[in-house]
C-alpha positions, 0 to 999 in steps of 0.5 A, a space after each residue: 113231586 116237591 112243593 115249595 116250602 112257602 106254600 107248605 108252611 102257609 098250609 100247615 100254619 093255616 090249618 093249625 090256626 084253624 084247628 086251634 081256633 076250633 079247639 079254643 072255641 069249644 072249650 070257651 063256649 062250654 066253660 062259659 055256658 056251664 057257669 052262666 046258664 043264661 048265655 046258653 041262648 046266644 052260645 050258638 051265635 057266639 060259637 058261630 062268630 068265633 068259628 068265623 073269625 078263626 076261619 078267616 085267620 086261617 084262610 088269610 094265613 093259608 093264602 098269604 104267599 099269593 099276591 093280592 089275596 090279602 086285599 080280598 081276605 080283608 074285604 071279606 073280613 069287613 064284609 063279614 063283620 058288617 053282616 055279623 053286626 046286622 045279625 047281632 041287632 035282634 039278639 041285643 033287642 031281645 036281651 034288652 027287652 027281657 032286661 026291661 021286663 026283669 027291671 019293671 
């Protein structure tokens, strides 16, 4: 059974993007946490955000050949960005509270 070239190429491209994103995220987070110990508390959140971004990019590449899917991926991306921004509020609050204690 032969698969259409467009489908195979988009699958390969999508999985390469996801794999490269995972590798880059692991290296980046490890490098930052080694140099800045205070970042370790939010490293899990940052890793989750970066994994999610690369996963959405890879999914967009995989399904790019199908008609109408790009609108769905765009809507999911916006919803995910809003949800991550809402999740970031407690992190920013705790960091601001810690900074205000250190200053005073």
